[in-house]
C-alpha positions as CSV (number, residue, x, y, z in Angstrom):
1,V,-0.8,12.1,28.8
2,R,2.0,15.1,29.1
3,A,5.2,15.1,27.6
4,D,8.3,17.5,27.4
5,H,8.7,17.2,24.1
6,V,6.5,15.3,21.1
7,V,8.2,14.7,18.0
8,V,6.1,13.7,15.1
9,A,8.4,12.7,12.4
10,A,8.4,11.1,8.5
11,T,8.6,7.3,8.4
12,D,9.2,6.4,4.5
13,V,13.0,7.5,5.0
14,D,16.0,7.1,5.5
15,S,17.7,6.2,9.1
16,S,20.4,8.8,9.1
17,T,17.2,11.7,9.0
18,H,16.1,10.8,12.7
19,R,19.7,10.4,14.4
20,H,19.3,13.5,16.4
21,L,16.3,11.4,17.8
22,A,18.1,8.3,19.3
23,Q,18.3,9.6,22.8
24,F,14.3,9.2,22.8
25,P,12.5,5.6,22.4
26,H,10.7,4.8,19.1
27,Q,7.6,3.7,18.2
28,F,7.9,1.8,14.7
29,V,4.6,1.2,12.6
30,S,6.4,-2.4,11.5
31,A,8.9,-4.8,12.5
32,Y,10.2,-4.0,8.7
33,Q,10.6,-0.3,9.5
34,Q,12.2,-1.5,13.0
35,T,14.4,-3.0,11.6
36,E,15.7,-0.5,9.0
37,F,16.4,2.1,11.6
38,R,17.6,0.3,15.0
39,T,17.4,-1.9,17.8
40,D,16.7,-0.6,21.2
41,P,14.6,-2.2,24.0
42,R,13.0,0.9,24.6
43,D,11.4,0.9,20.9
44,A,7.7,-0.7,20.4
45,V,6.0,-1.7,16.9
46,I,2.6,-0.8,17.1
47,P,0.4,-0.4,13.7
48,P,-1.5,2.4,12.3
49,I,-5.4,2.9,13.4
50,L,-7.9,2.4,10.6
51,A,-10.4,5.0,11.3
52,K,-14.2,3.7,11.3
53,A,-14.9,5.7,8.1
54,S,-11.9,3.3,6.8
55,S,-13.2,-0.4,8.1
56,P,-16.3,-2.5,7.1
57,T,-19.1,-1.9,9.4
58,P,-19.7,-5.4,11.7
59,G,-22.7,-7.1,10.1
60,E,-22.7,-5.4,7.1
61,E,-22.7,-7.2,3.7
62,R,-20.0,-5.7,1.3
63,R,-21.7,-4.5,-2.2
64,F,-19.0,-4.8,-5.0
65,T,-18.8,-4.5,-8.6
66,P,-17.4,-7.8,-9.8
67,G,-14.7,-7.8,-12.2
68,R,-13.5,-4.4,-10.8
69,W,-10.0,-4.0,-9.2
70,V,-8.1,-1.2,-7.4
71,Y,-5.4,0.4,-7.1
72,A,-5.2,3.2,-4.6
73,S,-1.7,4.1,-3.9
74,S,0.7,7.1,-5.1
75,W,1.6,7.0,-8.7
76,H,5.2,6.8,-7.8
77,K,5.2,3.6,-5.4
78,G,4.5,1.5,-8.3
79,L,1.7,2.5,-11.1
80,E,3.9,2.1,-14.1
81,A,4.7,-1.6,-12.9
82,T,1.2,-2.3,-12.4
83,L,0.1,-1.2,-15.5
84,V,2.6,-3.5,-17.2
85,R,1.7,-6.7,-15.2
86,W,-2.1,-5.9,-15.9
87,R,-1.4,-5.7,-19.3
88,T,1.0,-9.2,-18.9
89,N,-0.5,-10.8,-16.0
90,R,-4.4,-9.6,-14.6
91,P,-6.3,-11.5,-12.5
92,P,-8.5,-14.7,-13.9
93,G,-12.3,-12.8,-14.4
94,A,-10.4,-8.8,-13.9
95,A,-12.0,-6.3,-16.7
96,E,-11.2,-3.2,-15.4
97,L,-8.8,-1.6,-13.1
98,V,-9.8,1.5,-11.5
99,I,-7.1,4.1,-10.5
100,V,-7.9,5.9,-7.1
101,N,-5.6,9.1,-6.0
102,P,-5.1,9.6,-2.4
103,T,-2.7,12.4,-2.7
104,A,-3.1,15.9,-2.6
105,A,-1.6,16.1,-6.2
106,E,-2.7,15.2,-9.2
107,Y,-1.7,12.3,-11.3
108,P,0.1,13.1,-14.4
109,A,-2.3,12.0,-17.0
110,D,0.9,10.2,-19.1
111,R,1.3,7.8,-16.4
112,Y,-2.5,5.9,-17.0
113,E,-3.8,6.9,-20.4
114,G,-3.6,4.4,-23.4
115,H,-4.2,1.5,-21.1
116,E,-6.6,-1.0,-22.2
117,G,-9.2,-1.9,-19.6
118,V,-7.4,0.9,-16.8
119,R,-9.9,4.2,-15.7
120,Y,-8.4,7.0,-13.4
121,L,-11.1,7.9,-11.5
122,G,-9.6,11.2,-9.8
123,Q,-8.4,12.4,-5.9
124,F,-10.3,11.3,-2.9
125,S,-10.4,11.6,0.5
126,P,-9.3,9.0,3.1
127,A,-12.8,8.2,3.7
128,G,-13.4,8.2,-0.3
129,V,-10.5,5.9,-0.9
130,A,-11.8,3.5,1.4
131,R,-15.1,3.2,-0.6
132,Q,-13.7,3.0,-3.6
133,I,-11.5,-0.3,-2.3
134,A,-14.5,-1.6,-0.6
135,T,-16.6,-1.2,-3.9
136,S,-13.8,-3.3,-6.0
137,E,-13.6,-7.0,-6.1
138,G,-9.8,-7.4,-5.5
139,M,-7.1,-4.9,-5.1
140,F,-4.0,-5.3,-7.8
141,Y,-0.7,-3.7,-6.8
142,S,2.7,-3.7,-7.6
143,N,4.5,-1.9,-5.2
144,T,8.1,-0.5,-6.2
145,Y,8.3,1.3,-3.0
146,P,9.5,-0.2,0.1
147,E,7.1,0.9,2.2
148,C,6.7,0.6,6.1
149,F,3.3,0.1,6.3
150,P,0.7,0.5,3.8
151,V,-2.6,1.6,5.0
152,I,-4.4,1.1,1.6
153,V,-3.3,-2.6,1.9
154,A,-4.8,-3.1,5.4
155,I,-8.2,-1.5,4.2
156,A,-8.1,-4.1,1.4
157,V,-7.6,-7.1,3.9
158,A,-10.2,-5.7,6.4
159,F,-12.8,-5.2,3.9
160,G,-12.0,-8.7,2.7
161,L,-11.3,-8.0,-1.1
162,R,-9.2,-10.5,-3.4
163,L,-5.3,-9.6,-3.4
164,D,-3.0,-9.8,-5.9
165,I,-0.5,-7.5,-4.4
166,A,3.5,-8.2,-5.5
167,C,7.0,-6.3,-4.2
168,E,8.7,-5.7,-7.0
169,G,12.5,-4.3,-6.6
170,H,13.1,-5.0,-3.2
171,V,13.2,-7.8,-1.1
172,A,11.3,-6.9,2.0
173,C,9.1,-4.1,3.4
174,G,5.8,-3.5,5.3
175,V,3.8,-5.0,2.5
176,A,3.8,-8.5,4.2
177,E,2.4,-7.0,7.9
178,A,-0.2,-5.5,6.2
179,L,-1.4,-8.0,4.9
180,V,-2.3,-9.8,8.2
181,K,-6.1,-9.7,9.3
182,Q,-5.5,-7.9,12.2
183,D,-8.0,-5.4,14.7
184,L,-6.6,-1.9,13.7
185,S,-9.4,-0.4,15.6
186,A,-8.9,2.6,18.2
187,N,-10.0,1.0,20.7
188,T,-7.2,-2.0,20.2
189,I,-4.7,0.3,19.2
190,M,-4.9,3.6,21.1
191,P,-4.6,1.6,25.0
192,R,-1.1,0.1,23.3
193,W,0.0,3.2,22.0
194,L,-0.4,5.3,25.5
195,D,0.9,2.9,27.1
196,F,4.2,3.2,25.0
197,V,3.8,6.9,25.6
198,R,3.7,6.6,29.4
199,G,6.3,4.3,29.7
200,A,8.8,6.3,27.4
């Protein structure tokens, strides 16, 4: 694909940041994100691709640790609320909540220490995060940050985890769309994206 300009901009920010790009068609990762920005017939909603390393292998039985649930988001996106809910309303049979850090910055220890049944596993690559999700029985997540499309939720859906995911402090976000089981392979998403770029 040849283009005069290629613009890559952060998505989890207020739309005023992108006003200087209004002349161009936009591609959004969720319908929720689109509603936060604008309505333009030139735009398209195309969810992100799940890499092979972040997806289950067809025909392979998932092996997981019973009773182990996972939180795998940035700490500022809901760790505190998740730990409160874990203490007061954890899922039946849940014995342990492991915290997986998908970011480049280390978590402040005071954010997770001292909570019963909670263990911090450290930082992981995207493929490592997916492995930790896949080997957990469920995902436990109180989302306090209105994300456009939380990929970690889509990974949990793809691997068939039990899900206890709640949005707190906002009416809507991209979590609902990430909870829908769908084919997010490159073979499915790339043709849609290329069609959008060619027509833009």
